Each structure stands twice: as C-alpha cells, then as structure tokens.
PLY file of the C-alpha trace (Angstrom):
ply
format ascii 1.0
element vertex 491
property float x
property float y
property float z
element edge 490
property int vertex1
property int vertex2
end_header
-0.08 -0.15 0.00
1.21 3.35 -0.94
1.62 5.75 2.05
1.90 9.49 1.44
4.72 11.56 2.79
2.29 14.56 3.82
4.86 17.45 4.69
5.89 17.35 0.82
2.16 18.24 -0.05
1.46 20.67 2.37
0.98 24.59 0.87
2.62 27.31 2.84
-0.96 28.09 4.35
-1.62 24.64 5.34
1.92 24.74 7.14
0.71 27.73 9.09
-2.57 25.95 9.92
-0.44 22.86 11.17
1.82 25.06 13.34
-1.18 26.76 14.76
-3.30 23.59 15.33
0.06 22.37 17.17
0.39 25.21 19.32
-3.32 25.08 20.60
-2.96 21.27 20.79
-0.06 21.79 23.43
-1.88 24.10 25.53
-4.61 21.80 25.64
-2.62 19.15 26.93
-0.94 21.35 29.40
-4.26 22.39 30.69
-5.54 18.90 30.71
-3.29 16.62 32.67
-6.27 14.72 34.01
-9.50 13.46 32.92
-11.44 16.17 35.02
-8.86 18.97 33.84
-9.59 17.68 30.28
-13.66 17.75 30.83
-13.09 21.20 32.22
-11.21 22.51 29.24
-13.70 21.08 26.98
-16.48 22.52 28.25
-14.46 25.93 28.07
-13.84 25.62 24.64
-17.22 24.19 23.68
-19.02 27.04 25.23
-16.88 29.48 23.16
-18.05 27.90 20.09
-21.83 28.09 21.33
-22.52 24.53 23.04
-24.65 24.83 26.13
-25.44 22.26 28.79
-28.02 19.80 27.95
-29.53 19.90 31.42
-29.91 23.62 30.79
-32.16 22.74 27.72
-34.28 20.21 29.62
-34.75 22.50 32.72
-35.68 25.54 30.27
-38.24 23.21 28.38
-36.57 24.28 24.99
-37.24 21.83 22.18
-33.99 21.07 20.29
-34.04 21.86 16.45
-31.25 21.42 13.72
-28.22 23.31 14.07
-28.40 23.53 18.01
-25.37 22.56 20.22
-25.31 21.00 23.56
-23.12 19.05 25.92
-23.62 16.47 28.64
-21.26 15.70 31.58
-21.00 12.49 33.55
-19.10 13.07 37.14
-16.61 15.84 35.53
-15.14 12.96 34.02
-16.80 12.50 30.94
-18.49 14.54 28.31
-20.51 13.99 24.99
-21.11 17.08 22.67
-24.04 17.05 19.99
-24.08 19.05 16.83
-28.27 18.47 16.25
-28.66 17.51 12.29
-31.27 18.09 9.90
-32.50 14.32 9.81
-34.37 12.86 12.57
-32.30 11.28 15.41
-33.30 7.67 14.69
-31.60 7.83 11.46
-28.47 7.59 13.82
-25.39 9.85 14.51
-21.77 10.54 13.22
-19.58 9.87 16.66
-16.12 10.67 17.22
-15.26 8.91 20.24
-11.98 8.76 22.26
-10.81 8.46 25.95
-9.17 11.23 28.13
-7.50 8.92 30.98
-3.98 8.19 30.90
-1.68 6.04 32.51
-0.36 7.46 35.89
0.29 7.26 39.57
-2.86 7.70 41.83
-2.32 8.75 45.36
-3.87 6.10 47.78
-6.64 6.91 50.54
-4.34 6.71 53.48
-0.90 7.68 51.74
1.25 10.10 54.01
3.63 8.61 56.14
7.53 9.38 57.43
10.19 6.98 57.26
13.86 8.02 59.00
12.90 11.76 58.69
11.59 11.52 55.12
7.86 12.03 54.16
6.43 10.18 51.47
2.83 9.49 49.63
2.04 6.04 48.88
0.63 5.32 45.31
-1.14 2.64 43.24
-0.20 2.94 39.80
-3.12 3.17 37.00
-3.09 1.43 33.80
-0.53 -0.32 31.72
3.19 1.28 32.75
6.62 0.41 32.76
7.38 1.22 36.42
11.03 1.89 36.12
10.46 4.62 33.68
8.34 6.64 36.61
11.58 7.02 38.68
13.78 9.89 39.18
11.61 12.16 36.89
9.86 15.34 37.89
6.38 14.75 39.01
3.41 16.92 39.75
0.17 16.41 41.53
-3.22 17.27 40.06
-6.73 16.61 41.32
-9.27 17.38 43.95
-10.21 16.78 47.68
-13.76 16.42 48.64
-14.36 17.76 51.93
-17.05 16.54 54.30
-18.77 19.80 54.21
-19.45 19.46 50.50
-16.09 21.59 49.27
-14.11 20.84 46.52
-10.34 21.83 46.90
-8.57 21.42 43.61
-4.87 20.80 43.70
-2.26 21.55 41.40
1.47 21.42 42.33
4.36 21.12 40.10
3.73 22.92 36.91
4.25 26.42 37.33
8.38 27.56 37.28
8.17 28.31 40.77
6.30 25.41 42.23
8.19 22.65 43.95
8.17 19.07 42.26
8.01 15.33 43.83
9.73 12.09 42.51
10.22 8.67 43.00
13.81 7.62 44.10
15.88 4.53 42.65
18.67 2.87 43.94
22.18 4.46 42.86
24.07 2.35 40.10
27.20 2.02 42.85
24.71 -0.56 44.74
22.48 -1.67 42.07
24.35 -5.11 40.96
21.60 -7.31 42.38
18.78 -5.03 41.21
20.36 -5.10 37.51
19.97 -8.82 37.31
16.27 -8.35 37.82
13.70 -8.51 34.88
12.52 -4.99 33.81
8.78 -5.68 35.36
10.46 -5.96 38.70
13.38 -3.81 38.74
10.87 -1.21 40.39
8.00 -2.98 42.57
4.54 -1.39 42.51
4.48 -0.71 46.22
7.89 1.35 45.76
6.32 3.79 43.52
6.32 6.28 46.67
6.44 10.03 45.76
9.06 11.97 48.39
7.49 14.89 49.27
9.43 16.29 52.20
12.59 16.14 54.72
12.37 19.12 56.56
11.17 18.73 60.29
8.73 21.20 62.09
10.83 23.52 64.27
8.16 24.65 66.88
7.30 21.96 69.14
3.95 23.57 70.11
2.93 23.52 66.29
4.06 20.20 65.83
2.16 18.78 68.77
-0.97 20.60 67.30
-0.59 19.42 63.87
0.24 15.73 64.92
-2.75 15.80 67.13
-4.92 17.09 64.16
-3.85 14.58 61.96
-5.24 11.82 64.07
-2.87 11.37 66.91
-4.94 10.20 69.93
-4.72 13.52 71.69
-7.50 12.39 74.25
-5.83 9.74 75.83
-3.33 10.80 78.70
0.25 9.39 77.82
2.64 8.60 80.63
5.55 10.91 80.87
8.87 9.04 79.70
11.93 9.07 81.72
13.08 12.00 79.91
10.00 13.99 80.93
8.26 13.52 77.64
5.03 11.90 77.21
3.98 9.87 74.06
2.16 12.55 72.33
5.46 14.73 72.35
7.36 11.48 71.28
5.33 10.95 68.41
5.25 14.45 67.17
9.29 14.26 67.10
9.41 11.28 65.38
6.70 12.27 62.63
7.89 16.03 62.58
8.76 15.98 58.62
5.13 14.55 58.20
3.68 17.31 60.62
5.16 19.91 58.46
3.63 18.34 55.19
0.37 18.52 56.83
0.78 21.91 58.10
1.65 23.26 54.53
-1.36 21.34 53.27
-3.61 22.92 55.73
-2.20 26.49 55.27
-2.45 26.33 51.21
-5.58 24.19 50.89
-7.34 23.90 54.30
-7.36 20.26 54.20
-6.42 17.79 56.85
-5.16 14.40 56.66
-8.28 12.46 57.05
-9.40 14.42 53.77
-7.07 12.10 51.70
-9.91 9.61 52.27
-12.12 11.44 49.91
-9.44 12.84 47.36
-8.57 11.90 43.75
-4.91 13.18 43.32
-3.16 11.89 40.24
0.52 12.04 39.96
1.62 12.93 36.63
4.86 14.40 34.88
5.60 17.82 35.50
6.31 20.23 32.49
4.76 21.51 29.60
4.38 20.00 26.18
6.93 20.74 23.72
8.09 20.70 20.39
10.32 17.57 19.80
13.22 17.41 17.16
15.50 20.17 15.67
13.14 20.60 12.79
10.40 20.97 15.45
8.19 18.16 13.13
7.03 16.28 16.73
5.10 17.09 20.14
6.76 15.43 23.26
4.13 15.27 26.07
2.45 13.42 28.71
-0.96 11.90 28.06
-1.24 11.85 24.19
-2.59 8.26 24.59
-5.03 9.52 23.96
-5.55 12.99 24.44
-4.24 13.54 20.96
-7.54 12.11 19.56
-9.61 13.76 22.27
-8.42 17.11 21.05
-8.52 16.48 17.30
-11.89 14.96 17.77
-13.27 17.91 19.67
-11.79 20.53 17.27
-13.16 18.43 14.18
-16.49 18.54 15.98
-16.34 22.27 17.08
-15.32 23.42 13.75
-18.09 21.67 12.01
-21.20 23.35 10.55
-24.87 21.43 10.39
-25.08 18.44 8.69
-27.57 16.05 7.75
-26.99 13.67 10.73
-26.40 14.93 14.23
-22.64 14.96 15.02
-21.25 13.55 18.27
-18.09 13.92 20.00
-17.63 11.59 23.03
-14.69 11.85 25.42
-14.79 8.84 27.96
-12.80 7.81 30.92
-11.40 4.42 32.31
-10.27 2.85 29.16
-6.93 2.05 30.46
-8.34 -0.20 33.12
-10.69 -1.94 30.71
-13.56 0.60 30.21
-15.15 -0.26 33.52
-16.78 2.06 36.00
-19.68 4.86 35.97
-17.73 7.28 33.66
-16.32 4.58 31.17
-17.66 3.51 27.75
-19.25 0.65 29.47
-21.52 2.88 31.48
-24.93 3.68 30.26
-23.74 7.24 30.00
-23.90 7.83 26.23
-27.33 5.67 25.78
-29.07 7.55 28.63
-28.02 10.93 26.94
-28.96 9.99 23.40
-32.38 9.37 25.21
-32.13 12.59 27.11
-31.50 14.27 23.48
-34.21 12.64 21.81
-36.41 13.77 24.34
-35.64 17.06 24.04
-35.95 16.90 20.32
-39.54 15.88 20.83
-38.52 12.64 18.95
-38.07 9.79 21.96
-39.50 6.54 21.99
-37.83 3.29 23.20
-37.80 1.84 19.57
-36.52 4.99 18.22
-33.68 5.11 20.30
-32.70 1.51 19.77
-32.73 2.55 16.01
-30.58 5.58 16.79
-28.13 3.62 18.44
-27.93 0.90 15.93
-27.89 3.41 12.72
-24.94 5.20 14.03
-21.45 5.42 12.49
-18.26 5.73 14.52
-14.86 6.21 14.56
-13.37 4.85 17.84
-10.63 7.94 17.85
-7.65 6.08 19.67
-3.64 6.16 18.94
-2.01 3.54 17.23
1.95 2.51 17.73
4.40 4.29 15.59
6.97 2.19 13.59
10.23 2.64 15.47
13.50 1.69 13.47
15.28 0.96 16.91
12.53 -1.77 17.71
12.18 -3.01 14.38
11.60 -6.57 15.25
8.34 -6.14 17.02
6.84 -4.54 13.85
5.43 -6.04 10.76
6.81 -3.20 8.24
3.94 -3.79 5.45
1.20 -3.30 8.47
2.81 -0.59 10.75
1.80 2.78 11.30
4.76 5.48 10.14
5.15 9.06 11.34
4.06 11.71 9.15
2.09 9.24 6.56
-1.56 10.36 8.15
-4.35 9.08 10.14
-4.21 5.49 10.98
-7.05 3.08 10.24
-7.06 0.04 12.61
-9.53 -2.68 11.23
-9.01 -4.65 14.55
-6.90 -4.41 17.59
-7.19 -6.90 20.27
-4.34 -9.54 20.98
-3.09 -12.75 19.59
-6.15 -14.28 17.79
-7.96 -10.84 17.61
-8.90 -11.52 21.15
-11.03 -8.39 22.49
-11.33 -6.77 19.44
-13.85 -5.25 17.31
-13.00 -6.15 13.55
-14.69 -3.61 11.28
-16.37 -5.13 8.19
-14.93 -4.62 4.64
-18.02 -2.55 3.58
-17.42 0.38 6.53
-13.79 0.37 5.81
-14.43 0.86 1.93
-16.91 3.75 2.90
-14.17 5.36 5.09
-11.55 4.99 2.35
-13.90 7.01 -0.16
-14.56 9.55 2.08
-10.97 10.13 3.06
-9.86 9.91 -0.81
-12.91 12.35 -2.10
-11.52 14.76 0.89
-7.74 14.29 0.14
-7.10 13.09 3.80
-3.83 11.27 3.87
-4.21 8.05 5.85
-2.60 4.80 6.44
-3.62 1.37 7.64
-1.87 -0.50 10.60
-1.79 -3.30 13.28
-0.47 -3.25 16.77
2.99 -4.83 16.27
3.43 -8.34 14.93
1.07 -11.15 15.48
1.76 -12.92 18.92
4.08 -10.11 20.20
1.22 -8.17 22.09
-1.90 -6.25 21.63
-4.07 -3.77 22.82
-7.82 -2.43 22.99
-9.97 0.28 22.51
-13.71 1.26 23.14
-14.78 0.27 19.62
-16.07 -3.17 20.52
-18.12 -1.71 23.17
-19.92 0.83 21.07
-20.21 -2.00 18.65
-22.67 -3.71 20.88
-25.26 -1.37 19.91
-24.81 -2.82 16.24
-23.44 0.50 14.94
-20.53 0.64 12.29
-17.02 1.36 14.26
-13.73 1.26 13.25
-10.47 2.49 14.76
-8.95 5.59 13.80
-6.29 7.76 15.26
-2.67 9.21 15.38
0.62 7.02 15.63
2.29 7.68 18.74
6.06 6.61 20.08
6.62 5.75 23.60
3.18 4.85 24.07
2.29 4.92 28.13
5.33 6.23 28.64
5.69 9.54 30.84
6.52 11.15 27.67
4.62 10.19 24.30
5.77 11.68 20.78
3.64 12.54 18.02
4.14 13.78 14.48
2.36 16.92 13.89
1.52 16.41 10.23
-0.45 13.33 11.89
-2.24 15.60 14.26
-3.08 17.94 11.29
-4.62 15.07 9.24
-6.57 13.59 12.17
-8.66 16.73 12.39
-8.98 16.79 8.45
-9.99 13.15 8.60
-12.33 13.68 11.69
-13.90 16.75 9.60
-14.43 14.68 6.67
-16.01 11.73 8.54
-18.49 14.12 10.26
-19.41 15.59 6.77
-19.85 12.23 4.93
-20.17 9.08 6.87
0 1
1 2
2 3
3 4
4 5
5 6
6 7
7 8
8 9
9 10
10 11
11 12
12 13
13 14
14 15
15 16
16 17
17 18
18 19
19 20
20 21
21 22
22 23
23 24
24 25
25 26
26 27
27 28
28 29
29 30
30 31
31 32
32 33
33 34
34 35
35 36
36 37
37 38
38 39
39 40
40 41
41 42
42 43
43 44
44 45
45 46
46 47
47 48
48 49
49 50
50 51
51 52
52 53
53 54
54 55
55 56
56 57
57 58
58 59
59 60
60 61
61 62
62 63
63 64
64 65
65 66
66 67
67 68
68 69
69 70
70 71
71 72
72 73
73 74
74 75
75 76
76 77
77 78
78 79
79 80
80 81
81 82
82 83
83 84
84 85
85 86
86 87
87 88
88 89
89 90
90 91
91 92
92 93
93 94
94 95
95 96
96 97
97 98
98 99
99 100
100 101
101 102
102 103
103 104
104 105
105 106
106 107
107 108
108 109
109 110
110 111
111 112
112 113
113 114
114 115
115 116
116 117
117 118
118 119
119 120
120 121
121 122
122 123
123 124
124 125
125 126
126 127
127 128
128 129
129 130
130 131
131 132
132 133
133 134
134 135
135 136
136 137
137 138
138 139
139 140
140 141
141 142
142 143
143 144
144 145
145 146
146 147
147 148
148 149
149 150
150 151
151 152
152 153
153 154
154 155
155 156
156 157
157 158
158 159
159 160
160 161
161 162
162 163
163 164
164 165
165 166
166 167
167 168
168 169
169 170
170 171
171 172
172 173
173 174
174 175
175 176
176 177
177 178
178 179
179 180
180 181
181 182
182 183
183 184
184 185
185 186
186 187
187 188
188 189
189 190
190 191
191 192
192 193
193 194
194 195
195 196
196 197
197 198
198 199
199 200
200 201
201 202
202 203
203 204
204 205
205 206
206 207
207 208
208 209
209 210
210 211
211 212
212 213
213 214
214 215
215 216
216 217
217 218
218 219
219 220
220 221
221 222
222 223
223 224
224 225
225 226
226 227
227 228
228 229
229 230
230 231
231 232
232 233
233 234
234 235
235 236
236 237
237 238
238 239
239 240
240 241
241 242
242 243
243 244
244 245
245 246
246 247
247 248
248 249
249 250
250 251
251 252
252 253
253 254
254 255
255 256
256 257
257 258
258 259
259 260
260 261
261 262
262 263
263 264
264 265
265 266
266 267
267 268
268 269
269 270
270 271
271 272
272 273
273 274
274 275
275 276
276 277
277 278
278 279
279 280
280 281
281 282
282 283
283 284
284 285
285 286
286 287
287 288
288 289
289 290
290 291
291 292
292 293
293 294
294 295
295 296
296 297
297 298
298 299
299 300
300 301
301 302
302 303
303 304
304 305
305 306
306 307
307 308
308 309
309 310
310 311
311 312
312 313
313 314
314 315
315 316
316 317
317 318
318 319
319 320
320 321
321 322
322 323
323 324
324 325
325 326
326 327
327 328
328 329
329 330
330 331
331 332
332 333
333 334
334 335
335 336
336 337
337 338
338 339
339 340
340 341
341 342
342 343
343 344
344 345
345 346
346 347
347 348
348 349
349 350
350 351
351 352
352 353
353 354
354 355
355 356
356 357
357 358
358 359
359 360
360 361
361 362
362 363
363 364
364 365
365 366
366 367
367 368
368 369
369 370
370 371
371 372
372 373
373 374
374 375
375 376
376 377
377 378
378 379
379 380
380 381
381 382
382 383
383 384
384 385
385 386
386 387
387 388
388 389
389 390
390 391
391 392
392 393
393 394
394 395
395 396
396 397
397 398
398 399
399 400
400 401
401 402
402 403
403 404
404 405
405 406
406 407
407 408
408 409
409 410
410 411
411 412
412 413
413 414
414 415
415 416
416 417
417 418
418 419
419 420
420 421
421 422
422 423
423 424
424 425
425 426
426 427
427 428
428 429
429 430
430 431
431 432
432 433
433 434
434 435
435 436
436 437
437 438
438 439
439 440
440 441
441 442
442 443
443 444
444 445
445 446
446 447
447 448
448 449
449 450
450 451
451 452
452 453
453 454
454 455
455 456
456 457
457 458
458 459
459 460
460 461
461 462
462 463
463 464
464 465
465 466
466 467
467 468
468 469
469 470
470 471
471 472
472 473
473 474
474 475
475 476
476 477
477 478
478 479
479 480
480 481
481 482
482 483
483 484
484 485
485 486
486 487
487 488
488 489
489 490
C-alpha cells in the first residue's frame, strides 16, 4: 500500500494551519493533565463555540432543532457534545469517540507517612506502565479533595516555574548490582512507587504537637511521662515532625486535614509542559497523548463542523486504560441515557427510536496506534505498521493474538471510510499493533459495536506509548483533524 509523505504535500497556508493547531494542542495538553481537567477545558472551548448544557435545555423546556449545540457531562470525567442535524435522530449519528484518561500514579486513600526523616505519599499505579520509567523524573500532583462539608478543593503542584516538584527515588548505580539482574517488570515494584514529598521537620514544638494531634494522633488519651519527661504525644510529634510539617503546609495552602485524603482523587503525572520535539520541530513530546491527541483532534473537528444531515457527536470517556469499567467509562449507560435525553428534548423519543438511533450510528473509535520505531524493528511487521508523517491511522481490528477482545470492522465500512478520505484528500494509512503474537491492545470500539453500530479504530501514531513522555508527528495531528471533519460531513 502506498503511503503519502504528508510534509511534501502541504502549501504554505497549510503549514501555518498545522503549526497553529500544534500550538493550540500543546496548550490543551498543558491544561488537561487529568480527565477532570480535560472535561473542564473541553467545556470552556465548547461554550466559546456556542454549546450549552443539555441539562440547561431540559430545565428550560426548549425543544432542540437542527443547528443546536449541546453537551452533557458525567461526574466531571466524561463528556458528550452534540450538533443536532437535519434528519431525525433515529436515523443515527456520526460519532467521534476517544478517551481522556492516561496511565499515571494515583495517591492512595491513606497515603502520607514518614520514614527516617523523609515524608512520602503512597501510590497505586493506574493503567499499563513500565514502572521503572517513573523513577527519578520530576512529577506533579493534580486532582481534587472533597471535604465532608461539600467543599471541593482543587490541587495542582509542580507545573508553574516556581512550584516544587516531587519524585520517586531509585537505587544508586553503585549499589545496584543485584537490582540490575532483575527482569524489567520487577526492577521497580509497584509498592515502591512512593512519592517523596518532604524532608524538613517542623521546628516549633507547640505547632508540631498541634498538627500531629490534628492528623489523627490520640490527643484524648493521657500518655505516661517517659524517663526524659516527655509524654507519648510529644515523642510521636518528634518522630513524625516531617510528616507534621507537610500536613501544616497542606492546611495552610489548601485547608485540608490528613483525613481528607480519604475522599480525594489526586493523580501523579509528569511535570512540565508539552514541547516541540526534534531540531526540525516536526514532533510534539508530552504526557498523556494516549489518548488526548485523538480527544483534542476529535473535539476540534466537532467544534469546526457546521450543521449536517445527521447529528454529529464527540464523545470523550474515562477509564479506558483499565478496561472501560465504572460509571464514567464507555461501558456505563451514560451515552445511551444521554441519547435518550437528547431525543426527548428534540421531541423524538421512544424506546424503539432510541434503539434505532444507536444501531444506525457510525463511529470512529479515535484512539492512538503504535508508530513504527526502527530501533525496535523486530516487534513490527513493516507492511502493516503505522509511520510518522504518513497521516491518520485506520486499525481494522485491535485485540491480541487471535484478535481477542477486538472489534473487527467489516469490509463495507472500511470501504466507506476509504472513499470519504480519498474524496477529501485526507492522508491515511492502515496498521496493526505490532507483530502477531507479540502483544496487543484494545480500545472502546468493541463496546460501541454492541449497539450494532458501524465502528472502526482511527487515530494518530504515537512513539513511546504509555511512557511518561509520548511523541506524535504534527503532520499526523493535522491530518487527524482533517479526517475527523471529513467523517462528520460524509459518513
């Protein structure tokens, strides 16, 4: 199959568009390092483009008509945008579906402890990672703390130039002889991915005792005096003085206590901004491009699309990296329920029409593909690999081994998508995820296909997938927007 070298085809105007898109995309990545932040930024961009909340429409009693733009949110981690088309909704929708969660470290519910004068936050990794890649790099904390009184406190530490960062330590090479003999998957154990957050003890003994008491020390119990004249509370305060200092900092900056970790969602992600990569600035290096590169390009395609015959939808979901389970995942009923609400607000709802709508949809499961890496050529099959700068990638199937866990798009639908891309001069390529029996992966495609809709995986090729820093080609990002726009216009 012939693949197009996209860079050689662009006009000066297209190159300007490409660079402007890349700049905006990097800003989106910086603003959305968690799924909550992605939803917040998506709402901001959508409202700038005239979208309003579906809940607001429902409460006002307004009837949706062609050209209306609405969005719905699930638990601040999942969002669907709809541009109402001219045809009845039972005729189906054109859907761009991507996920906005990425591999990371999550802070546990009882995380803070001190050991030999160093304070740590205990973590549990999320998604498929190579654990050794997460040590000795600057990390940031992003998330929310939900307090018992209903207040939600947003946390973001490590992104501003004057912010501190945190990190996971590693054994120095001078003592690592035994460690270096281990297999890569156990060089760093999951329980050792604890974040070092402090080493300075609190100086004032009165403050130290007060913070230690506030952080669940048994202040009501009367401790016996030791031989040195110190009671058990004072000894505890001295022992955990670094932890107490961290708690004091959290109290002063965010108004939170140690027990508030119980109802917190704090994610540990690589610190720093998305950057141009390569001396020729042809690539983008950043955290979370799986799958925010497809989420952003899908969103931009949706926002730039005018009213079509069919309703257009951009669906951004959570929890894909852990199997699409839970209330904010593709396997939840959020999309189905939202489609029902949409039809009701348009005066078109019935259970049968809803089923027809879902079955008549056509979807691009917008998820990344593995870019061919010549340094690891033995893991790819060259004829069926995705290459940088060759355009949007179509994966007819994903899965592992014998296509296990895959949606396998039918030939007629692949032909339809090919025709659309050719008519609109979109550069695209086809690929599989590495050699047969080497590995595999999955997307949300098979879940959407359960409704009977046509689905195929379509996304951007990525180097270093699931690493703290992933790399994409600016040309492929540009072609993704063009391809997604073509799909919303013609599919």
